[in-house]
N, CA, C and O atoms as CSV, one atom per row, in Angstrom:
chain,resi,resn,atom,element,x,y,z
A,1,UNK,N,N,0.845,-1.207,-0.055
A,1,UNK,CA,C,0.070,0.105,-0.049
A,1,UNK,C,C,0.904,1.241,0.060
A,1,UNK,O,O,1.818,1.248,0.884
A,2,UNK,N,N,0.694,2.162,-0.653
A,2,UNK,CA,C,1.255,3.441,-0.833
A,2,UNK,C,C,0.199,4.469,-0.256
A,2,UNK,O,O,-0.967,4.424,-0.649
A,3,UNK,N,N,0.614,5.387,0.669
A,3,UNK,CA,C,-0.071,6.168,1.626
A,3,UNK,C,C,0.600,7.425,1.606
A,3,UNK,O,O,1.821,7.548,1.699
A,4,UNK,N,N,-0.385,8.546,1.459
A,4,UNK,CA,C,0.251,9.959,1.741
A,4,UNK,C,C,0.439,10.351,3.183
A,4,UNK,O,O,-0.125,9.811,4.133
A,5,UNK,N,N,1.174,11.210,3.234
A,5,UNK,CA,C,1.503,11.832,4.629
A,5,UNK,C,C,0.060,12.531,5.248
A,5,UNK,O,O,-0.272,12.388,6.425
A,6,UNK,N,N,-0.572,13.152,4.451
A,6,UNK,CA,C,-1.816,13.545,4.958
A,6,UNK,C,C,-2.775,12.725,5.404
A,6,UNK,O,O,-3.411,12.946,6.434
A,7,UNK,N,N,-2.963,11.590,4.558
A,7,UNK,CA,C,-3.817,10.403,4.869
A,7,UNK,C,C,-3.327,9.758,6.253
A,7,UNK,O,O,-4.123,9.539,7.165
A,8,UNK,N,N,-1.894,9.458,6.346
A,8,UNK,CA,C,-1.285,8.998,7.505
A,8,UNK,C,C,-1.620,9.869,8.975
A,8,UNK,O,O,-1.799,9.379,10.090
A,9,UNK,N,N,-1.637,11.056,8.651
A,9,UNK,CA,C,-1.963,11.928,9.680
A,9,UNK,C,C,-3.341,11.713,10.196
A,9,UNK,O,O,-3.549,11.835,11.403
A,10,UNK,N,N,-4.251,11.418,9.414
A,10,UNK,CA,C,-5.729,11.448,9.577
A,10,UNK,C,C,-5.713,9.846,10.375
A,10,UNK,O,O,-6.167,9.765,11.517
A,11,UNK,N,N,-5.311,8.951,9.867
A,11,UNK,CA,C,-5.154,7.578,10.453
A,11,UNK,C,C,-4.665,7.672,11.676
A,11,UNK,O,O,-5.289,7.038,12.527
A,12,UNK,N,N,-3.470,8.443,12.127
A,12,UNK,CA,C,-2.869,8.461,13.552
A,12,UNK,C,C,-4.086,9.241,14.450
A,12,UNK,O,O,-4.346,8.773,15.558
A,13,UNK,N,N,-4.753,10.309,14.016
A,13,UNK,CA,C,-5.891,10.795,14.620
A,13,UNK,C,C,-6.998,9.947,15.003
A,13,UNK,O,O,-7.517,9.967,16.119
A,14,UNK,N,N,-7.354,9.181,14.018
A,14,UNK,CA,C,-8.372,8.007,14.280
A,14,UNK,C,C,-8.156,7.092,15.229
A,14,UNK,O,O,-9.056,6.661,15.950
A,15,UNK,N,N,-6.891,6.717,15.298
A,15,UNK,CA,C,-6.612,5.598,16.354
A,15,UNK,C,C,-6.182,6.198,17.583
A,15,UNK,O,O,-5.935,5.426,18.509
A,16,UNK,N,N,-6.024,7.621,17.795
A,16,UNK,CA,C,-5.902,8.225,18.904
A,16,UNK,C,C,-7.235,8.540,19.575
A,16,UNK,O,O,-7.278,8.889,20.755
A,17,UNK,N,N,-8.264,8.420,18.854
A,17,UNK,CA,C,-9.623,8.742,19.445
A,17,UNK,C,C,-9.911,10.041,19.084
A,17,UNK,O,O,-10.965,10.478,19.546
A,18,UNK,N,N,-9.190,10.857,18.307
A,18,UNK,CA,C,-9.544,12.211,18.139
A,18,UNK,C,C,-10.453,12.422,16.648
A,18,UNK,O,O,-10.519,11.516,15.817
A,19,UNK,N,N,-10.984,13.472,16.504
A,19,UNK,CA,C,-11.719,13.753,15.168
A,19,UNK,C,C,-10.864,13.552,13.959
A,19,UNK,O,O,-9.727,14.024,13.934
A,20,UNK,N,N,-11.338,12.897,12.991
A,20,UNK,CA,C,-10.374,12.592,11.819
A,20,UNK,C,C,-11.354,12.736,10.429
A,20,UNK,O,O,-12.561,12.512,10.521
A,21,UNK,N,N,-10.869,13.042,9.421
A,21,UNK,CA,C,-11.486,12.859,8.303
A,21,UNK,C,C,-11.092,11.475,7.618
A,21,UNK,O,O,-9.928,11.079,7.557
A,22,UNK,N,N,-12.095,10.839,7.151
A,22,UNK,CA,C,-11.919,9.567,6.529
A,22,UNK,C,C,-12.159,9.573,4.965
A,22,UNK,O,O,-12.859,10.446,4.454
A,23,UNK,N,N,-11.669,8.760,4.359
A,23,UNK,CA,C,-11.941,8.651,2.815
A,23,UNK,C,C,-13.364,8.254,2.830
A,23,UNK,O,O,-13.829,7.610,3.770
A,24,UNK,N,N,-14.106,8.644,1.755
A,24,UNK,CA,C,-15.465,8.311,1.578
A,24,UNK,C,C,-15.618,7.541,0.399
A,24,UNK,O,O,-16.747,7.070,0.259
A,25,UNK,N,N,-14.771,7.278,-0.509
A,25,UNK,CA,C,-14.889,6.539,-1.717
A,25,UNK,C,C,-13.827,5.757,-2.354
A,25,UNK,O,O,-12.691,6.220,-2.448
A,26,UNK,N,N,-14.148,4.550,-2.815
A,26,UNK,CA,C,-13.125,3.683,-3.454
A,26,UNK,C,C,-13.181,3.916,-4.997
A,26,UNK,O,O,-14.232,3.917,-5.638
A,27,UNK,N,N,-11.894,4.120,-5.543
A,27,UNK,CA,C,-11.582,4.038,-7.046
A,27,UNK,C,C,-10.791,2.985,-7.388
A,27,UNK,O,O,-9.804,2.605,-6.758
A,28,UNK,N,N,-11.304,2.433,-8.564
A,28,UNK,CA,C,-10.356,1.280,-9.195
A,28,UNK,C,C,-9.810,1.707,-10.565
A,28,UNK,O,O,-10.336,2.486,-11.360
A,29,UNK,N,N,-8.686,1.061,-10.680
A,29,UNK,CA,C,-7.845,1.537,-12.159
A,29,UNK,C,C,-7.286,0.239,-12.758
A,29,UNK,O,O,-7.121,-0.786,-12.096
A,30,UNK,N,N,-6.995,0.370,-14.123
A,30,UNK,CA,C,-6.385,-0.654,-14.811
A,30,UNK,C,C,-4.903,-0.424,-14.759
A,30,UNK,O,O,-4.177,-1.188,-15.394
A,31,UNK,N,N,-4.445,0.454,-14.135
A,31,UNK,CA,C,-2.759,0.512,-14.267
A,31,UNK,C,C,-2.367,0.364,-12.861
A,31,UNK,O,O,-2.953,0.768,-11.856
A,32,UNK,N,N,-1.119,-0.378,-12.989
A,32,UNK,CA,C,-0.465,-0.625,-11.614
A,32,UNK,C,C,0.128,0.592,-10.905
A,32,UNK,O,O,0.677,1.434,-11.617
A,33,UNK,N,N,0.081,0.774,-9.634
A,33,UNK,CA,C,0.575,1.755,-8.912
A,33,UNK,C,C,1.924,1.699,-8.482
A,33,UNK,O,O,2.343,0.754,-7.813
A,34,UNK,N,N,2.729,2.795,-8.878
A,34,UNK,CA,C,4.203,2.789,-8.519
A,34,UNK,C,C,4.338,3.970,-7.351
A,34,UNK,O,O,5.239,3.817,-6.527
A,35,UNK,N,N,3.619,4.950,-7.265
A,35,UNK,CA,C,3.650,5.816,-6.291
A,35,UNK,C,C,2.372,6.595,-6.189
A,35,UNK,O,O,1.601,6.520,-7.146
A,36,UNK,N,N,2.006,7.427,-5.027
A,36,UNK,CA,C,0.955,8.293,-4.966
A,36,UNK,C,C,1.537,9.492,-4.388
A,36,UNK,O,O,2.224,9.515,-3.367
A,37,UNK,N,N,1.170,10.630,-5.215
A,37,UNK,CA,C,1.989,11.915,-4.910
A,37,UNK,C,C,0.827,12.730,-4.147
A,37,UNK,O,O,-0.314,12.317,-4.358
A,38,UNK,N,N,0.975,13.854,-3.273
A,38,UNK,CA,C,0.046,14.472,-2.810
A,38,UNK,C,C,-0.775,15.390,-3.775
A,38,UNK,O,O,-1.845,15.918,-3.473
A,39,UNK,N,N,-0.239,15.491,-4.774
A,39,UNK,CA,C,-0.873,16.249,-6.081
A,39,UNK,C,C,-1.887,15.306,-6.858
A,39,UNK,O,O,-2.749,15.828,-7.566
A,40,UNK,N,N,-1.797,13.889,-6.735
A,40,UNK,CA,C,-2.707,13.041,-7.724
A,40,UNK,C,C,-4.127,13.344,-7.114
A,40,UNK,O,O,-4.399,13.526,-5.927
A,41,UNK,N,N,-4.897,13.355,-8.110
A,41,UNK,CA,C,-6.613,13.646,-7.714
A,41,UNK,C,C,-7.194,12.465,-8.459
A,41,UNK,O,O,-8.378,12.252,-8.197
A,42,UNK,N,N,-6.683,11.735,-9.239
A,42,UNK,CA,C,-7.285,10.466,-9.766
A,42,UNK,C,C,-6.185,9.174,-9.842
A,42,UNK,O,O,-4.971,9.253,-10.029
A,43,UNK,N,N,-6.920,8.091,-9.658
A,43,UNK,CA,C,-6.061,6.952,-9.624
A,43,UNK,C,C,-5.829,6.601,-11.274
A,43,UNK,O,O,-6.724,6.597,-12.119
A,44,UNK,N,N,-4.463,6.323,-11.493
A,44,UNK,CA,C,-4.069,6.099,-12.802
A,44,UNK,C,C,-4.936,5.066,-13.598
A,44,UNK,O,O,-5.077,3.975,-13.045
A,45,UNK,N,N,-5.581,5.259,-14.902
A,45,UNK,CA,C,-6.508,4.183,-15.242
A,45,UNK,C,C,-7.793,4.072,-14.688
A,45,UNK,O,O,-8.535,3.111,-14.893
A,46,UNK,N,N,-8.105,5.178,-13.891
A,46,UNK,CA,C,-9.440,5.069,-13.227
A,46,UNK,C,C,-10.580,4.749,-14.227
A,46,UNK,O,O,-10.688,5.352,-15.295
A,47,UNK,N,N,-11.391,3.809,-13.841
A,47,UNK,CA,C,-12.544,3.543,-14.623
A,47,UNK,C,C,-13.741,3.522,-13.802
A,47,UNK,O,O,-13.694,3.523,-12.572
A,48,UNK,N,N,-14.963,3.502,-14.574
A,48,UNK,CA,C,-16.073,3.462,-13.853
A,48,UNK,C,C,-16.444,4.543,-12.768
A,48,UNK,O,O,-15.748,5.553,-12.657
A,49,UNK,N,N,-17.426,4.349,-12.055
A,49,UNK,CA,C,-17.848,5.335,-11.083
A,49,UNK,C,C,-17.131,4.890,-9.653
A,49,UNK,O,O,-16.905,3.708,-9.395
A,50,UNK,N,N,-16.862,5.778,-8.924
A,50,UNK,CA,C,-16.480,5.551,-7.409
A,50,UNK,C,C,-17.489,4.826,-6.626
A,50,UNK,O,O,-18.650,5.087,-6.942
A,51,UNK,N,N,-17.317,3.962,-5.662
A,51,UNK,CA,C,-18.257,3.408,-4.767
A,51,UNK,C,C,-18.022,3.901,-3.463
A,51,UNK,O,O,-16.875,4.218,-3.148
A,52,UNK,N,N,-18.965,4.009,-2.659
A,52,UNK,CA,C,-18.804,4.488,-1.396
A,52,UNK,C,C,-18.323,3.464,-0.418
A,52,UNK,O,O,-18.594,2.263,-0.407
A,53,UNK,N,N,-17.484,4.214,0.485
A,53,UNK,CA,C,-16.792,3.412,1.534
A,53,UNK,C,C,-17.547,3.409,2.865
A,53,UNK,O,O,-18.214,4.360,3.271
A,54,UNK,N,N,-17.376,2.242,3.506
A,54,UNK,CA,C,-17.951,1.912,4.930
A,54,UNK,C,C,-16.748,1.923,5.812
A,54,UNK,O,O,-15.880,1.068,5.641
A,55,UNK,N,N,-16.617,2.950,6.869
A,55,UNK,CA,C,-15.444,2.963,7.741
A,55,UNK,C,C,-15.651,2.472,9.082
A,55,UNK,O,O,-16.724,2.738,9.623
A,56,UNK,N,N,-14.823,1.825,9.671
A,56,UNK,CA,C,-15.014,1.437,11.115
A,56,UNK,C,C,-13.818,1.610,11.838
A,56,UNK,O,O,-12.733,1.481,11.272
A,57,UNK,N,N,-13.921,1.925,13.190
A,57,UNK,CA,C,-12.776,1.955,13.926
A,57,UNK,C,C,-12.846,1.295,15.214
A,57,UNK,O,O,-13.840,1.458,15.922
A,58,UNK,N,N,-11.782,0.490,15.617
A,58,UNK,CA,C,-11.762,-0.129,16.840
A,58,UNK,C,C,-10.603,0.541,17.636
A,58,UNK,O,O,-10.068,1.563,17.208
A,59,UNK,N,N,-10.291,0.055,18.592
A,59,UNK,CA,C,-9.109,0.909,19.420
A,59,UNK,C,C,-7.787,0.819,18.768
A,59,UNK,O,O,-6.932,1.686,18.948
A,60,UNK,N,N,-7.581,-0.328,17.929
A,60,UNK,CA,C,-6.320,-0.484,17.326
A,60,UNK,C,C,-6.281,-0.515,15.825
A,60,UNK,O,O,-5.177,-0.407,15.291
A,61,UNK,N,N,-7.469,-0.663,14.998
A,61,UNK,CA,C,-7.699,-0.935,13.734
A,61,UNK,C,C,-8.645,0.280,13.178
A,61,UNK,O,O,-9.583,0.756,13.818
A,62,UNK,N,N,-8.270,0.660,11.987
A,62,UNK,CA,C,-9.088,1.563,11.270
A,62,UNK,C,C,-9.227,0.657,9.920
A,62,UNK,O,O,-8.293,0.163,9.288
A,63,UNK,N,N,-10.588,0.560,9.641
A,63,UNK,CA,C,-10.953,-0.302,8.422
A,63,UNK,C,C,-11.866,0.372,7.353
A,63,UNK,O,O,-12.767,1.127,7.717
A,64,UNK,N,N,-11.660,0.128,6.157
A,64,UNK,CA,C,-12.566,0.894,5.086
A,64,UNK,C,C,-12.746,-0.187,4.135
A,64,UNK,O,O,-11.849,-0.882,3.657
A,65,UNK,N,N,-14.115,-0.271,3.883
A,65,UNK,CA,C,-14.471,-1.449,2.744
A,65,UNK,C,C,-15.532,-0.938,1.782
A,65,UNK,O,O,-16.256,0.013,2.076
A,66,UNK,N,N,-15.599,-1.520,0.750
A,66,UNK,CA,C,-16.650,-1.345,-0.299
A,66,UNK,C,C,-16.749,-2.531,-1.320
A,66,UNK,O,O,-15.847,-3.334,-1.557
A,67,UNK,N,N,-17.780,-2.510,-1.787
A,67,UNK,CA,C,-18.293,-3.625,-2.545
A,67,UNK,C,C,-18.450,-3.127,-3.999
A,67,UNK,O,O,-19.198,-2.178,-4.234
A,68,UNK,N,N,-17.709,-3.792,-5.050
A,68,UNK,CA,C,-17.644,-3.412,-6.309
A,68,UNK,C,C,-18.516,-4.230,-6.961
A,68,UNK,O,O,-18.206,-5.418,-7.044
A,69,UNK,N,N,-19.710,-3.793,-7.523
A,69,UNK,CA,C,-20.776,-4.822,-8.038
A,69,UNK,C,C,-20.313,-5.201,-9.545
A,69,UNK,O,O,-19.872,-4.419,-10.387
A,70,UNK,N,N,-20.497,-6.425,-9.657
A,70,UNK,CA,C,-20.566,-6.979,-11.071
A,70,UNK,C,C,-21.375,-6.558,-12.004
A,70,UNK,O,O,-21.190,-6.616,-13.220
A,71,UNK,N,N,-22.415,-6.065,-11.350
A,71,UNK,CA,C,-23.508,-5.462,-12.354
A,71,UNK,C,C,-23.103,-4.418,-13.178
A,71,UNK,O,O,-23.641,-4.229,-14.268
A,72,UNK,N,N,-22.083,-3.633,-12.696
A,72,UNK,CA,C,-21.629,-2.534,-13.313
A,72,UNK,C,C,-20.707,-2.794,-14.540
A,72,UNK,O,O,-20.457,-1.823,-15.253
A,73,UNK,N,N,-20.224,-3.897,-14.831
A,73,UNK,CA,C,-19.363,-4.327,-15.823
A,73,UNK,C,C,-20.214,-4.442,-17.232
A,73,UNK,O,O,-21.253,-5.100,-17.300
A,74,UNK,N,N,-19.749,-3.852,-18.150
A,74,UNK,CA,C,-20.422,-3.681,-19.401
A,74,UNK,C,C,-19.654,-4.765,-20.212
A,74,UNK,O,O,-20.326,-5.588,-20.833
A,75,UNK,N,N,-18.491,-4.820,-20.247
A,75,UNK,CA,C,-17.819,-5.714,-21.113
A,75,UNK,C,C,-18.109,-7.223,-21.002
A,75,UNK,O,O,-18.167,-7.644,-19.847
A,76,UNK,N,N,-18.279,-8.004,-21.874
A,76,UNK,CA,C,-18.695,-9.335,-21.828
A,76,UNK,C,C,-17.394,-10.198,-21.446
A,76,UNK,O,O,-17.499,-11.315,-20.939
A,77,UNK,N,N,-16.203,-9.611,-21.719
A,77,UNK,CA,C,-14.971,-10.345,-21.224
A,77,UNK,C,C,-14.286,-9.975,-19.932
A,77,UNK,O,O,-13.205,-10.437,-19.567
A,78,UNK,N,N,-15.115,-8.981,-19.188
A,78,UNK,CA,C,-14.789,-8.387,-18.061
A,78,UNK,C,C,-13.614,-7.168,-18.029
A,78,UNK,O,O,-13.065,-6.746,-19.047
A,79,UNK,N,N,-13.404,-6.797,-16.974
A,79,UNK,CA,C,-12.543,-5.585,-16.678
A,79,UNK,C,C,-11.421,-5.908,-15.935
A,79,UNK,O,O,-11.622,-6.216,-14.760
A,80,UNK,N,N,-10.214,-5.907,-16.376
A,80,UNK,CA,C,-8.996,-6.034,-15.404
A,80,UNK,C,C,-8.867,-5.066,-14.473
A,80,UNK,O,O,-8.882,-3.888,-14.827
A,81,UNK,N,N,-8.722,-5.421,-13.147
A,81,UNK,CA,C,-8.443,-4.559,-12.128
A,81,UNK,C,C,-7.174,-4.612,-11.488
A,81,UNK,O,O,-6.967,-5.464,-10.625
A,82,UNK,N,N,-6.165,-3.657,-11.874
A,82,UNK,CA,C,-4.773,-3.651,-11.371
A,82,UNK,C,C,-4.479,-2.731,-10.203
A,82,UNK,O,O,-3.350,-2.696,-9.712
A,83,UNK,N,N,-5.471,-1.990,-9.752
A,83,UNK,CA,C,-5.077,-0.987,-8.412
A,83,UNK,C,C,-6.465,-0.562,-7.984
A,83,UNK,O,O,-7.445,-0.786,-8.695
A,84,UNK,N,N,-6.529,-0.026,-6.966
A,84,UNK,CA,C,-7.452,0.662,-6.211
A,84,UNK,C,C,-7.021,1.537,-5.116
A,84,UNK,O,O,-6.039,1.264,-4.426
A,85,UNK,N,N,-7.735,2.581,-4.947
A,85,UNK,CA,C,-7.363,3.706,-4.180
A,85,UNK,C,C,-8.491,4.369,-3.396
A,85,UNK,O,O,-9.640,4.268,-3.826
A,86,UNK,N,N,-8.220,5.086,-2.198
A,86,UNK,CA,C,-9.364,5.775,-1.431
A,86,UNK,C,C,-9.203,7.198,-1.639
A,86,UNK,O,O,-8.093,7.719,-1.742
A,87,UNK,N,N,-10.287,7.829,-1.702
A,87,UNK,CA,C,-10.505,9.267,-2.049
A,87,UNK,C,C,-11.668,9.785,-1.121
A,87,UNK,O,O,-12.564,9.033,-0.738
A,88,UNK,N,N,-11.600,11.032,-0.807
A,88,UNK,CA,C,-12.540,11.771,-0.127
A,88,UNK,C,C,-13.947,11.918,-0.895
A,88,UNK,O,O,-15.030,11.698,-0.352
A,89,UNK,N,N,-13.765,12.364,-2.371
A,89,UNK,CA,C,-15.017,12.562,-2.911
A,89,UNK,C,C,-15.342,11.468,-3.943
A,89,UNK,O,O,-14.566,10.588,-4.313
A,90,UNK,N,N,-16.463,11.638,-4.303
A,90,UNK,CA,C,-17.127,10.589,-5.309
A,90,UNK,C,C,-16.853,10.978,-6.599
A,90,UNK,O,O,-16.784,10.096,-7.455
A,91,UNK,N,N,-16.653,12.332,-6.958
A,91,UNK,CA,C,-16.469,12.726,-8.336
A,91,UNK,C,C,-15.066,13.463,-8.369
A,91,UNK,O,O,-14.664,14.410,-7.693
A,92,UNK,N,N,-14.431,12.710,-9.392
A,92,UNK,CA,C,-13.152,13.303,-9.639
A,92,UNK,C,C,-12.973,14.692,-9.896
A,92,UNK,O,O,-13.525,15.222,-10.860
A,93,UNK,N,N,-12.116,15.432,-8.967
A,93,UNK,CA,C,-12.232,16.807,-9.193
A,93,UNK,C,C,-10.611,17.258,-8.491
A,93,UNK,O,O,-9.985,16.553,-7.700
A,94,UNK,N,N,-10.204,18.507,-8.987
A,94,UNK,CA,C,-8.857,19.001,-8.665
A,94,UNK,C,C,-8.551,19.023,-7.114
A,94,UNK,O,O,-7.390,18.910,-6.720
A,95,UNK,N,N,-9.623,19.171,-6.233
A,95,UNK,CA,C,-9.518,19.374,-4.791
A,95,UNK,C,C,-9.789,18.146,-4.075
A,95,UNK,O,O,-10.135,18.196,-2.895
A,96,UNK,N,N,-9.648,16.927,-4.756
A,96,UNK,CA,C,-9.839,15.784,-4.034
A,96,UNK,C,C,-8.716,14.652,-4.428
A,96,UNK,O,O,-8.742,13.914,-5.413
A,97,UNK,N,N,-7.701,14.717,-3.371
A,97,UNK,CA,C,-6.401,14.062,-3.335
A,97,UNK,C,C,-6.578,12.603,-3.183
A,97,UNK,O,O,-7.301,12.154,-2.294
A,98,UNK,N,N,-5.968,11.872,-3.989
A,98,UNK,CA,C,-5.896,10.483,-3.793
A,98,UNK,C,C,-4.899,10.247,-2.593
A,98,UNK,O,O,-3.725,10.614,-2.541
A,99,UNK,N,N,-5.650,9.524,-1.594
A,99,UNK,CA,C,-5.210,9.254,-0.127
A,99,UNK,C,C,-4.257,8.065,-0.187
A,99,UNK,O,O,-3.142,8.268,0.294
A,100,UNK,N,N,-4.508,6.851,-0.700
A,100,UNK,CA,C,-3.574,5.946,-0.870
A,100,UNK,C,C,-4.016,4.937,-1.904
A,100,UNK,O,O,-5.162,5.009,-2.350
A,101,UNK,N,N,-3.200,4.025,-2.303
A,101,UNK,CA,C,-3.339,3.256,-3.389
A,101,UNK,C,C,-2.647,1.818,-3.269
A,101,UNK,O,O,-1.580,1.711,-2.663
A,102,UNK,N,N,-3.249,0.759,-3.834
A,102,UNK,CA,C,-2.732,-0.555,-3.618
A,102,UNK,C,C,-2.843,-1.249,-5.144
A,102,UNK,O,O,-3.806,-1.231,-5.912
A,103,UNK,N,N,-1.576,-1.841,-5.308
A,103,UNK,CA,C,-1.624,-2.706,-6.531
A,103,UNK,C,C,-2.197,-4.135,-6.361
A,103,UNK,O,O,-2.000,-4.814,-5.354
A,104,UNK,N,N,-2.931,-4.536,-7.442
A,104,UNK,CA,C,-3.527,-5.839,-7.371
A,104,UNK,C,C,-3.162,-6.746,-8.367
A,104,UNK,O,O,-3.061,-6.267,-9.496
A,105,UNK,N,N,-2.903,-8.130,-8.206
A,105,UNK,CA,C,-2.264,-8.858,-9.122
A,105,UNK,C,C,-3.208,-9.472,-10.087
A,105,UNK,O,O,-3.677,-10.567,-9.777
A,106,UNK,N,N,-3.546,-8.944,-11.181
A,106,UNK,CA,C,-4.541,-9.679,-12.116
A,106,UNK,C,C,-5.734,-10.068,-11.720
A,106,UNK,O,O,-5.970,-11.274,-11.792
A,107,UNK,N,N,-6.775,-9.161,-11.207
A,107,UNK,CA,C,-8.050,-9.404,-10.894
A,107,UNK,C,C,-8.793,-9.095,-12.251
A,107,UNK,O,O,-8.515,-8.116,-12.944
A,108,UNK,N,N,-9.768,-10.025,-12.565
A,108,UNK,CA,C,-10.447,-9.814,-13.782
A,108,UNK,C,C,-12.043,-9.799,-13.329
A,108,UNK,O,O,-12.630,-10.839,-13.031
A,109,UNK,N,N,-12.566,-8.714,-13.316
A,109,UNK,CA,C,-13.973,-8.663,-12.815
A,109,UNK,C,C,-15.041,-8.955,-13.955
A,109,UNK,O,O,-15.015,-8.355,-15.029
A,110,UNK,N,N,-15.825,-9.762,-13.690
A,110,UNK,CA,C,-16.930,-10.059,-14.942
A,110,UNK,C,C,-18.282,-9.670,-14.004
A,110,UNK,O,O,-18.264,-9.268,-12.841
A,111,UNK,N,N,-19.429,-9.905,-14.840
A,111,UNK,CA,C,-20.656,-9.761,-14.311
A,111,UNK,C,C,-21.114,-10.868,-13.478
A,111,UNK,O,O,-22.208,-10.816,-12.914
A,112,UNK,N,N,-20.338,-11.858,-13.374
A,112,UNK,CA,C,-20.632,-13.038,-12.403
A,112,UNK,C,C,-20.577,-12.995,-11.088
A,112,UNK,O,O,-21.131,-13.813,-10.355
A,113,UNK,N,N,-19.765,-11.840,-10.637
A,113,UNK,CA,C,-19.485,-11.738,-9.084
A,113,UNK,C,C,-19.185,-10.341,-8.701
A,113,UNK,O,O,-18.760,-9.562,-9.554
A,114,UNK,N,N,-19.365,-9.996,-7.562
A,114,UNK,CA,C,-18.983,-8.738,-6.983
A,114,UNK,C,C,-17.560,-8.997,-6.287
A,114,UNK,O,O,-17.078,-10.117,-6.121
A,115,UNK,N,N,-17.018,-7.897,-5.940
A,115,UNK,CA,C,-15.658,-7.868,-5.217
A,115,UNK,C,C,-15.848,-6.796,-4.082
A,115,UNK,O,O,-16.265,-5.640,-4.155
A,116,UNK,N,N,-15.407,-7.548,-2.997
A,116,UNK,CA,C,-15.363,-6.641,-1.685
A,116,UNK,C,C,-13.846,-6.147,-1.525
A,116,UNK,O,O,-12.929,-6.963,-1.438
A,117,UNK,N,N,-13.661,-4.918,-1.496
A,117,UNK,CA,C,-12.270,-4.351,-1.149
A,117,UNK,C,C,-12.195,-3.901,0.359
A,117,UNK,O,O,-12.984,-3.050,0.769
A,118,UNK,N,N,-11.272,-4.454,1.171
A,118,UNK,CA,C,-11.091,-4.132,2.413
A,118,UNK,C,C,-9.772,-3.646,2.567
A,118,UNK,O,O,-8.815,-4.216,2.045
A,119,UNK,N,N,-9.653,-2.473,3.357
A,119,UNK,CA,C,-8.470,-1.852,3.910
A,119,UNK,C,C,-8.470,-1.700,5.166
A,119,UNK,O,O,-9.314,-1.014,5.742
A,120,UNK,N,N,-7.364,-2.424,5.854
A,120,UNK,CA,C,-7.274,-2.247,7.437
A,120,UNK,C,C,-5.894,-1.637,7.641
A,120,UNK,O,O,-4.910,-1.930,6.961
A,121,UNK,N,N,-5.915,-0.793,8.607
A,121,UNK,CA,C,-4.802,-0.106,9.050
A,121,UNK,C,C,-4.385,-0.279,10.522
A,121,UNK,O,O,-5.130,0.170,11.393
A,122,UNK,N,N,-3.320,-0.860,10.830
A,122,UNK,CA,C,-3.122,-1.234,12.287
A,122,UNK,C,C,-1.636,-0.880,12.631
A,122,UNK,O,O,-0.694,-1.270,11.941
A,123,UNK,N,N,-1.507,-0.115,13.745
A,123,UNK,CA,C,-0.035,0.194,14.040
A,123,UNK,C,C,0.525,-0.550,14.695
A,123,UNK,O,O,-0.047,-1.145,15.609
A,124,UNK,N,N,1.795,-0.721,14.408
A,124,UNK,CA,C,2.667,-1.900,15.161
A,124,UNK,C,C,3.513,-1.005,16.220
A,124,UNK,O,O,4.385,-0.240,15.807
A,125,UNK,N,N,3.251,-1.119,17.466
A,125,UNK,CA,C,3.792,-0.426,18.515
A,125,UNK,C,C,4.878,-1.282,19.287
A,125,UNK,O,O,5.463,-0.805,20.260
């Protein structure tokens, strides 16, 4: 996982029980992630619409999850998913930074199934 400093700061606030800003949307892309810069506003190769995230916090774990429905896949051969990322806004725009990104090894989503993406962040102390 590649994570920005600003998101790491929000994660630390959340784990310390402080008020924090959580990402609200999952984006998926067809391109592998090599880095995430603070100026990035979209996931490289981003496709389809972003899906809403569900956030949860326990005393030591922050988790975010989203289900990507197979019903949105229009191609009969499926769509390759090489990466996913977390963002604050559901609509790509210049004020919505990419907070973190993860590379995936050759997921091919078809209309036959949904995919649940789960991000869990836990500090090692």
